[in-house]
C-alpha positions in Angstrom: 92.6 239.3 141.3 92.2 242.0 144.0 96.0 242.5 145.1 98.7 245.7 144.7 99.5 245.8 141.1 95.9 245.1 140.4 94.5 243.2 137.6 96.8 242.1 135.2 95.3 238.7 133.2 91.6 236.5 133.6 91.0 233.2 132.7 86.8 233.1 131.2 85.7 229.6 130.8 82.9 229.1 128.1 80.3 226.6 128.1 81.4 225.8 124.4 84.6 225.6 122.1 85.0 228.4 120.2 86.7 229.4 116.7 90.0 229.9 117.1 89.7 232.6 114.3 87.3 234.4 116.1 89.5 235.2 119.0 91.7 238.3 118.7 92.2 241.3 121.2 89.0 243.0 120.5 87.1 239.6 121.7 87.2 241.3 125.2 86.4 244.9 125.9 86.5 246.4 129.6 84.5 249.5 130.9 85.0 251.2 134.4 82.1 252.8 135.7 84.6 255.7 136.7 87.1 255.2 134.2 85.3 254.4 130.7 86.5 252.4 128.2 89.5 250.8 129.0 89.8 248.1 126.2 93.2 249.3 124.7 94.9 247.8 128.2 94.0 243.9 126.3 97.1 242.8 124.8 96.6 239.7 124.2 93.6 236.7 123.9 94.6 233.7 123.3 92.5 230.4 123.5 93.3 227.1 125.7 93.8 223.4 123.5 89.8 222.7 124.5 88.6 225.9 122.8 86.8 226.4 126.2 89.1 228.6 127.8 90.1 232.1 127.0 92.8 233.5 128.3 93.3 237.4 128.3 96.5 239.5 129.5 96.7 243.1 129.9 99.4 245.7 129.1 98.9 247.3 132.8 95.9 247.1 135.5 92.7 249.2 134.6 93.4 251.9 138.0 92.6 250.9 141.1 89.2 251.9 142.9 86.7 251.1 140.2 83.6 249.0 138.8 84.6 247.3 136.0 82.9 245.2 133.7 84.4 242.8 131.6 83.2 241.5 128.4 82.7 239.3 125.4 82.0 241.1 122.1 80.6 239.7 119.0 83.0 238.9 117.1 83.9 235.8 118.9 81.9 232.8 117.4 81.1 229.2 118.4 83.1 226.3 116.8 80.0 225.8 114.5 80.6 229.4 113.5 77.2 230.8 115.5 77.6 234.0 117.8 77.7 233.1 121.4 74.5 233.1 123.5 74.1 234.0 126.9 75.5 236.4 129.9 79.2 237.9 127.9 79.6 240.2 130.9 81.1 239.6 134.3 81.3 242.8 136.8 84.6 242.8 139.1 85.5 245.9 141.9 89.4 246.6 141.6 90.1 247.9 144.8 93.5 247.0 146.3 93.4 245.7 150.0 89.5 244.4 149.1 90.2 240.4 149.1 86.6 239.7 149.6 85.7 241.6 146.3 82.8 243.2 148.3 83.9 246.6 147.0 85.2 248.2 150.2 88.0 247.2 152.3 86.8 246.3 155.6 87.6 244.6 158.8 86.4 241.2 157.2 89.2 241.4 154.6 91.6 242.2 157.4 90.3 238.9 159.5 90.7 236.9 155.9 94.5 237.6 155.4 95.3 237.2 159.1 93.2 233.9 159.0 95.3 233.1 156.1 98.9 234.4 157.0 98.0 232.1 160.8 96.7 229.1 158.4 99.3 229.5 156.0 97.1 229.3 153.3 98.4 230.5 149.9 95.6 232.0 147.8 97.4 234.7 145.2 94.2 237.2 145.9 95.3 236.9 149.9 99.0 238.0 149.2 98.1 241.6 148.8 101.9 242.8 149.0 102.6 240.5 145.9 105.6 239.0 148.0 104.8 235.3 146.9 103.5 234.4 150.5 100.3 235.6 152.7 102.1 236.8 155.7 101.6 239.6 158.5 102.7 242.1 155.7 99.9 241.4 153.7 97.6 242.2 157.2 99.4 245.1 157.1 98.8 246.6 153.5 95.0 245.7 153.6 95.1 248.3 157.3 96.7 250.7 155.2 93.6 250.7 152.6 91.1 250.5 155.3 87.5 252.2 154.7 88.8 252.8 150.8 85.6 251.4 148.8 84.6 251.6 144.7 82.7 254.8 144.3 
């Protein structure tokens, strides 16, 4: 999720089944602390076969270096027609090179990528340069962004 190229898709797991007719582009909003309403980036929202996972695809990534709130809107209804209740928001920091999601690119991020490269781990959020594998190139990409933070 925190890689060069940014956030282009995400999945929302729900505790209850959602009515398919209530699912659409307006079911999700995206608001940046600095960049404001970015909901126009939502290209598609679909529901998996269980009715409990929303699959959200974006036209492009929101701008890098901001804190975003991803929210489910009031248009979503449960399978029984009731509004969703509970926590419908999640905050994410979108910052290239910030592999731990802290909001700042630090030595901890470099070490996480270094460890993954050495151990041959293939976690997608550690593949900062999006080459398909976690390598020394990813470490270099994180190091080049050292000190950047979400404002």
